[in-house]
N, C-alpha and C positions, 0 to 999 in steps of 0.2 A: 885527355888520352881514351877514343874512343873502344868503348869490348869489341874483343874481335866473336865475326856473328857464330851463333853456336851451330853445329850443322849435326844434326843427329835422323836417324830413319824416323818418320813416322808409326804411330802405332798401326795403323794399316799393313807396313811396308813387315814390320816385326811379324804381325800377328800370320802370314801370306808367308812367309816365307818357312817360321813354325810350320807351318801343312804338310809346303813341301818338301819337308826339311823329316816330317815324321813318313809320309807316303817313301819316299827315296829309303826307308828305312824298311819298310816292308818288304823290299826288295834283295835283303843280306838276312831274315830271320824266315826258322823253316818252321814252314807250319801256319803260314796265318795265308790270308788273301793277297795278292798283291797290288797297289793300289798303280792304280792308271792313272791318264793323264786325269781320263771325264770326274773322274775319286778326286782329282784335285780342283779341276773347275766348279766340280759343283759342292765339294764341300762348304767357302759361304752362303750359299743356298740351303742347304739341310741346316747347315746353324741353324739361319738366317727363319724356316721351320720347325726347329727343335725348341730356338727361344719365342717364339712369337708371344706370346702372352708374356714375358718380359718385355719386350719388345712392344707391345700395346700398350702395357702400365704404362713404360717410360715417356711414349709419345702422351697422352696425355697427360702422366705428370706436369709434362716440360708445360702443354696449356692453362691444367690448370694456374701456376707456378703466374705466365704469365699474366694472365687475369689479376692474380693477388698483389702482381706488381703493377702492375695499370690504375690500381684504388689512389698507388703510395702509401698502401698501412704498413709495407716491410720499411720502406727507406722511412719511414716518420717512425717505425717504430724501434728498428737498429739504435738509431742514431737517440734515441731518446732511453736506450739503452745501456748504449753508452757516454754517453753524460753522466747517469746514475753513478755507473762505477768509478767515472773518477779517477782512475788510473792504475785499476786495483782490476784491469783485463786479464791481466792473467787466468786468478781465478774461477776464471769459462773453462779455464783448460782441462782441472781433472775434477771438475764434476760433471761436464761432459761425455767425456771419454770416458770414465765409470758409469754413466745412465748407460752410455753407449754396450759397454762392457759388458751391464746387467741384461742388458738388451742379447747379446751374446751366448752367455750361458745358459741363460733359460730356455729359451726357443730355434738361439741359430741366426738371430735374425742379421742376414747378408742384403742381399737382395734391394728388401728393403727401404734398405738405410741411401744410394742414387736420390733418392724423396730429400736426402738431407743439404747433399752438399750445397746447390748453391743457395740455399739459405745462413751451410753454414762460413762462405763462401764471405759475405755479403759482410753479415758479422764481426769475422774476424780482420776483414780488410778496411772496417771501419770503426777496430778495436787495436787498429797499429801494427797490425801483425803482415802477415801474406798468406796465400792458398795455399802451401803447404802446411803451417798451420792447421788450416782450413780441414785439408784433405786429410793428416794426422790422425786427428782430432778422433774423424767419421771412423776409417780405413784401419788404425790403431786398433780402437777406443771397441768396436762391436769385434772384430777380428782376434784379439787377446780374449774376448769372452770367448768363442770359436775354440781359441786353443784352449784357454780353462773349460772349457760343458761339462755342465755337473749333468742337470734336467733336459739337460738338448733333445730335443724327441728328434731330431734329424740327422747328427752326430751320433751321438752316445746309445741316444733312443736306438735308432737306429743297426747301428755297430752288436750291442746288446742284445738285439734280438735275433739278429739273421747267427749269436750265435744259441742262445738259449735256444731256437727252434732244431737245433740238435742234439738240442739233449744233455748240453753243460750246460751247467750253471754263472752265472753272473750275479757277483756281489756290489749287490751295487752301492752300499758302502765308501767302499773302497772305490768306485767311478768319483762320486761325491767328494770326495775327503781327495783322493790327487787331483783331481777335476779344482779345488778349489787352488789348492798350494799354487798351478799352476797360476791358476787366474791370477793373483794376488802379489804371486811375487811377481811374475813377467808386465802386471798395470801399471808396479810402481815402478819398476825400469823405465817401461813408456811414455807413461806421464814427468817421469824428471830429465826422459832426455826429451819430448816436443816441447816443456816448458825451459829448458833451457835456449835451446834453440828460437822460442817466441822471446825472451826477454833479451836475445840480440839482434833477433827485426826489432823492436819494440826500441831497443835501445839504438837506431840505425847503426849498426856494427856489423851489421851483411845480410845479405838474402840471396840463397841459395839459386834463385830465381835468375836466368837470361835476362837478355834488353829486352826482347822481343815479348816474353815469360810475363814480364814488370808490366809490357803495356798492354798484352789480355787481359793480364788481372785490373790494370786500369779501368782501364773500356770496359769494364762486361760489372764489375762489385764496387768501383768507386762510388762515393754515399757526399760527396762533395761537404761542405762546413755544417758542421753538426751542434753549431752556435743556432740556429735557424732552425728551427724545429716547429711544428705546426702540427699536429696531433690532434684532431676530431674524434667526436666521440663517435662518427660511423666507420674511421678504420681502426678505431679502437675495439669492434664489436666483427669486423669485419678479421683482426686480427683472433681477437678469441671464436670463432669461426674457425678459423685459421690450425688455430691449436688443436680445435674439438675433432676437424677434421683427420689431421696425427695420431689423434688418441687414441680413434676407431682403428686408421690403422692398425697400430701394433694389437689393439685388446682381439683384431678380428684373425690375427696368424698365428698368434698361440695357442696350445693344442690342450687350452680346455678341458675334452674331455679326457684325452690323459694324465691329468693331476685331478677330474673328479670323479672319471668314469662317465662311460655313455649315459648312459641312463638317468645319473642327476645333470649334465652338463644339459641334455635337452630339454630336460627342466628350466631348467634357469636361463639361457639361449636358444632356447627351440623355437622360439614368438619373433626373435627378428632375421630370420629364413624368408621376414614376408618382402623385405627388398630385394632380393635377389637369385632367392630358392636358396639360399644358405646361412647357417648360423653361423655368430660370429664364432670364430676359430678352426672353423671347418671353411676360410676364403682361400683364394689363393689368387694369385696378379689376371687374373681375368676380371671375378668380385668386385674386387681391388680398383681395377680400373676405371668400371664405372660409379664405384664410389668418391672414387675425384671428380668425372664427369658430372657429376649432378653436383658435386659441391663447387664447381668453379659455375653451373647457373648460381647459386646460391648468393655465391659469394664475387658473383658478376650483379647481381640487383642489388645486393645489401650495398656495396660499395657505390651503389646509382651509376651505373653504366647501364647506356643503353643495350638492345641488341647486338648493333651493329659493331659494335665497340666490343665488346664480348667477343663476338666473330669472332672478331677481324686480333686481341691480343691473345686470345685463343691457338690461335693456328699461327703466330709471331711464334708464341710461344714453344708450341710445339715443334715447328723449323729450326727455333737455335738449337735443339736438340736433335736433331734428328744425328746428325757425324757420332752422338755418343751411341744411339742403338744399330749404324753400323757395327759400332764398334765389337759392342756386343753380342752379333750378329757373326762373325768374322771368326770371331773368337771360340763362339761355340759350335761352328767347327770342328775346329782341330780333334776338337774331343769325339764327333760324331766322327772322323775317318778313323779313329783308334779303335771303336765302338764296329766301325762298319769291317775291318778286314780281319779284328780279332788280332789286334796287339799289343791293348790290354791284357789278355787274360791270358799272352803268351808271356810278360813279363812278370805277371802275379804271381803263376804257375813256378817260374826259375828263381823270383825273390823266391817263394815259399822254399826250394830247393838248396837251398844259398843257406837259410837258414837254421835247417834241421843237425838238430844233435850241438848243438853248441852254449855253453855256461849260460848261467844269467845277466854277466858281466860284460859278454860279449853279443848274447842274445837281446837286451835290449837296446843297446845302441846301433846296430844292424837293423834293428827290426826299422827305430825311430828312420836313420837314415833311407833306406827301401820305403819306406812310406812318406818322406818327403820327393821320391820321384817319382811313386805312382800319384802323388795327389797333383804332380807339376802335371803328369797324365789326363789326369782326368781329373776335374780342381770340382764335379760336385763333388759336396762333398757326402749326402744321401748313397749315392753312384755310388762313390769311391768305398762304400763300406757297406752296402748290396753285396756292390761286389767282390771285395779283401775277403769280409768277415766269414763267408764259411769255409773258408779255405785254414787263414790265419787265423782265425779262434784254435780248430781242430789239431791246429800242430802246437801251439800255444798248453793248452794241455796236453795233450800226447810227453810233452818233456817235462811234465809236472811244474809248470808255471803258473800263477794266478791272469787270465784269461779278463778281468775288466781291469788291468793295467795292462795288458795290448788292447783295450777297448778306449785309453789315453793315450795309448803312443800313438795308434790310426788321427785321435781327435786333433791332438796336440802337432802333429806332423803334416794333417790338412789344414789346419790354423794360422800356421807359419808361412808355409809357400802360400795362401792363400793372401799374404797381405803383399808379394812381390809377385808372384805367376800374371804372367799375359796372359795367358790364355784362362784367366775368370774377365768376364764380363765388368764384374762391379769395380774390379781392382781400375780396366784401359778405360770404362765409364764413367767413373767418378772422375779419376785423375782427366779425363780429360770435359767434365764438368768443373773444375777446378785451373784448367787453362795451365798444367803441369806438364811437362814432356815427362815420358814415363826411365827416360835413362835418368833423367833428374830426381827421381822417384828414387830410382836402385842408387845415385851420387850417395844422394839425403836422409836414404832409409838402411842401406845397405848394413853399413857397423851393426846399427840396432837390430836387424833382422837373426843375422850371424848370436851378437851377442843371446838374443832371446832361445835362440833354437841349443845352445847351447847350455843356457842356463838349461832348460825345459827336460832334453837329454838329460844331464844332469839329476833332477829329479824322478825320470820315469826310469832308471838305470838304478837305481836305491828304492824303489818302490818294488821293482819286480824283482830284484832282492834277497829284501827282509819282508815281499806281501806274498 
């Protein structure tokens, strides 16, 4: 019996429809600039311009992975890992999800996770799982880390600073405490959910992927016979370099100046600016792109590839990921349109007015729901915090409630939305790499996202009531 062909809109069509819908809304909302045909037509381009640094990073990353793959080191390393696990592959899920969650809660690991999808997909497929497990391990791990942000400077840091700058104190012990509760509770639920599905796939009791998705998965990530492993010393050295490159990437975007103080930070890390003009901790996508470009050349030489093979492999790897770049650009276009027309500020002010004068048990869940809507329309966590907190923070304080809990309401709502929103380049880009349709992800993760949202809302309502 053949499977009925699955029909679903592509990521591009979904994003373009969202842009058109947002433009249409501006014609019915008073006080905002009405979007024109030109606004709609230019939205993807403007999104590309706004996300140019991320797009360049992703292209260079694709080239880097192309060269590493050409050396044969990844294939040999994954086969060796799976062989050593010998039936205990499930343990990878809680370990890796916890690692990604730690990155999310401490420094807002988000866009950088795109770098891990191809490797994670190959590893999970080789371990007997599918690419839904791979995408979930990264997206849910890092996403729940951001949902339960503790010292994340791009979420709780910016949100707290926006309130403090208005002369309203924010108790960081409350931020960290509530963040830890959100992190631990939600991560345990997500790990259980992913492991239950992974065990089902492993035992060949059903994958949610369609026939076409399975075919794409096998074409891109199947590793072949696990018994025939030829893991040379040269390939081992390439993998050591590969790990080092990613360790530096993580270190380079962590806000060491905020942890250590700027003077101590420069004393320790200042010398690292010799490579690209910025010390580790102040790198962003431009510096990261060039770091991976340098690493590409080094890995290619160490792997024994000649100049032509390195160049051809780099171009081929970048070409494989162009579709992801286009998804990221179009996704950003929706956010740009919102800002251009002023629709984001209009909705924010309307939301603040709706919350005024409510009791804590109603105020907290309603604020959470409102932030879910705002985060959907403004997928940038730091951007959402910058725009909204100067309004929501003082409103919370004026009603006699704890502004620190409002910071966590924002972080938790933004975190749960960024597990599924199509306006996030990370969600759409990561799924594109994993060869998982957006509709498939919604079908699989929808129930979990709802559970996480309800659990988070309960925790935050209790916190607003008692703190």
